[in-house]
N, C-alpha and C positions, 0 to 999 in steps of 0.2 A: 503494499500499500504505500502510495507518494503523496507523504504530506506536502502542504500548502500553505507556504507562515504568508500574512499577509500584513503586511503594513499600516496605520494608520491614516494614509490616502486611503489603503483599499478599503479599508473599512467605510471611509468617508464616500465610496461612492453609490452606499445604498443609503445615503441619508439624503435626504433636503439638506440644499446647498446652505442654508444661515443656518446647522448643525455643525455643518463639518468644522474640523480644529480653523481649517487654517481662516474661513468666516469669523469665528471665535472668537481669533489672534486679531483682526483686523477689526472689530470692533470691541473689541477692549481698548485699544490704542486710540482707538478716534469715533467708533461707531458711525463709518460710514461708509464703508468698502467692501466689493465681493472679492466673492475668493477668484483666485486664478485658474487656472486650466478647461476643458470643452466645453461646452455650453450644455451640452449633456449631463456632463458628471452636474455641474451645478447643481441641474433643473431636479436630480436626483430624477431622471426619466418625465421630466414634466416636458410640453412643449414651448419650447421659448423664444418662440418668433415673435415678431417684434407685433408691439398691438397696442399698444398705449399712444393712445391720444393727448397732445400738448393739453396742460388747462388754462384756459383765456383769462388773460389778466394781464398785468402790467407789463411795458416790454421796454427794454434799454432803445435810447432812440438809434435815428442811423446817425453816419455823415452830415453834412452838412456841402452845398453847391459846391463850396470851396475846398473839398475837404478836410474841415473839421471837425472837431469831432460834437460830442450832443450837444448841443448846451447847456450848460452848465457844469459840462465838465472838462476843467482845466489842470494840467496839470503839470511840475516842471522834469520836464524828460533829459534833464542833459546832465545827468549822474550814471553815465553807462560803463561804470568800474564795478566787477564783483564786488559784493558789499564785503568788508572784513568786519565791522560792526555793527549791531543795529540801530535804525535809527534812533535821533535823540527824543521826538514827539509820539514811540511807541506809548498803547492806551489798551488795556486786556478790557474786553467785553464779553459777558452771558451769548452763547448762540448754542441752539440746540444741546445744553447736556454740559457745557465743555465753555471754558474760557477762550479765546481766540485773541489776536494781538491785531490792533488794526494804528493806521499812521496818518497821521493829515496831511502829509508831503507821497506817502504810496501808496496809500487807500483803502480800504473801500473809501468815494469821497461821498456818495449820493448813493442815496438809496430811494428805491423804487418798490411801494411793496413790498415785497419778501425778498424783493434783489438787491444786493451790494454791491454795486462796481463801482468805475471808473478808478482803475488802478492805475497809476503811474506807465508809463513807458520805457521801464530800466529796469534791470535785474533786481530792485527791490517790489517795485512793484508785482514782477510773476511771482515772488517767495508769499505776497499779501493775498496775489492773487487767489492759490496754494491752499493754502491757512481754510483761506475765507469761501471759498466756490464750493471743497468738499467738507465744510462740516454742516453746507446749506444738506448735502442729500440727507444727513439725520433728519431734518424737518419738512411738517406737511406741508413743506409750498416746495417740494423735491420738483418737481414735475415742471414748475413754471421754471426754475433751476436751471433746470435738467437741458427745456426747450432753449432756452437766450443762452445761455455759460457754459455748456459742455460742448463739445468741438462737433458738428453732428455727422452721421456716419454707421457701419455695422456696429461700433462698439459701443453707442450711444442707444441704439436700438437694442442689447441686448440688455446696456447697463438698466435701460425703462421696467424690460420687460421683464427679469430680476428684482428690479425694485419692489416693482409692482405685487410682486408675490407675497412681497413680508406681511405680515399684519402688522396695523398702523397703531403699536399701540403706547404711541410716545418718543419722545428723544433719549436716547438708552445715556444715563450720568455714567461718565467713565473718573473714574479717580489717577487716572495720569494723565498726564502733563505731558505739553510741547514743549521738547526743552531747547530745541533749535532748528538750526536749518545752516542751507550747505548748496549753493548754487554750483548744480557739473556741468552743465553747459548753456550758453546764453549768446545770441542773436536778436537780432530786432524782430525774426518773424516766430521763433522760440526759446524755448526756455525750460531744464528740465532743473528739478532742486529735489532736493531730499533732505527730509523732513527728521529730525531727532526725534522720539518719544522717551520717555520717563517713565515707566513702568513704578509701580507702588512702592514692591521691595528695593529702589533705584538701580535696578536693571535698565540696560537703554539697546532698544533697537532704530530701525529706521528704515524710513521708505522712500518711494522715489514716484515724484509727480509730473507733470509733463503737462503748460500750456503753450499754445499757440496766440498770436495776434492776429488778429482779424479786419484791423482797420480802424474798428473802434475800442474793441478791448480784449484784455486776456481772457483766453474761453481752454477750461482744464478738458483736458485728450483724453477720451477710455481709453485702457487696451483693447483689441480684438475680443479678447474673451468677455467684455464688457465689465470688469474690474476698475476703478478708477490711480490706482497704486499698483505697485511692484510689491511681491510677497514679500512679509515682514522681515529682515536681515538683524540679527545680534550683532551689537555695537559697542567694539574694547574698548576705543582707544576715543576719546571726545577734539583729537586733532584735528585741525580742519573746519570745524564746526565754527559756525557762530552765536552763540549760548544769548537765551534770552535774560534781560535782565530782574527777570522775575523766577527766573528758576532759581 
């Protein structure tokens, strides 16, 4: 008789995606992301075809005839160097069960209904967009945010379908904290940001997000699997990270 050894990932294939160990790790950090892997595995055998209609509501403005950003959205975009320190004007606000940073200079500078937007077209603006948009996915207005602040495509369609399958029990409170960040890659059109997370037992992990500039603002780009970030990885050294002063 041949014995078959199974890993935790193998066992996860028999569960709905929100019970997967990877999902629970991500939710414990930011309560906002979906597991990586194939859509069939994540959906636990369900049809995860895109079927979620966008929710009508407030909209982010479009470019003006002269190519300017929407009315009221003006930022100083001169700081194009990769940040090595956090801005002096950071404040911390509650958002869907967690505390997230906001910056008067880097954004978000405008609030339209549930939408927090108008980020600086800079590396620091990309950092702020990553923190803000991702956390919005834990709230009740995630459909509106997804429609306007995620990059459209197959990844967003899968995210919408999987997110819609979750029970709406309110934002998940997390004891983990946002500890810092590292801009891995930056250009005026796209940026990849590594987010440092501190767990309750003072262990650290990180996940990577990518945002794209669409002319109006930064938008979060989901993975092809529908997840919003890469799989969480343990962090043994904080060298290179910009640490938030609040931590």
